[in-house]
Structure formats: C-alpha cells, structure tokens
Residue, then its C-alpha position, 0 to 999 in steps of 0.5 A: m499500499s502506498k505511504l498516500s493510501e495509507e495516511l488516507a486510510l488512517e485520517d478516515g478511521i479505516y484501520d489503526d497503522q499496526d493492522i495494516g503492515a507493507e507487506d500484507y495484502g487486501f481486498i475490498l469487494g463491493p456489495d455485489g462481489e466485483l473487486k472494487s480494490l486492492f493493495l499489495p506488498d510496496v516491494l515489487p517484483f514479487k511472487q504472491p503466496k498460492n491463495v493470493y495468486k488464487i484470488l488474484k485469478m478470480f477476477g482476472i488478474r494475472d500479473p499485479e505488477q501492471l495494474d496501476n492504483d486508480t479504483l478497478h470497477 
C-alpha cells in the first residue's frame, strides 16, 4: 500500500497503523462481489502466495505488476 493510501486510510479511520503492514495484501469488494480495489506489498516484483494468486486469478488479474493505483470497477 502506498504511503499516501495508508495516510488517507488512517485519516478516515479505516484501520489502525498496526493492522496493515507493508507486506500485507488487501481486497475490497463491493456489495455485488465485484473487486473494487486492492493493495499489494510495497516491494515489487514479488511472487505472491498461492492463495493470493488464486484470488487474483478469480478476478482475471494475471500480473499484479501491471496494475495501477486506480479503482478497479
């Protein structure tokens, strides 16, 4: 997660700075189950864990390095 995203989330009270770290993954789904946004570890390139790879694959994301910081919906 970028430093700006972390700061904005902290300001909005979404999470405490100890809840999510630089090596964590996060998926935000809308009420319809569509992937709205995600965050990945700060350091790229990386090989994501098998379970994370499966989740990304479910949403049609094969190469997370190609993603930008925009909302996905």
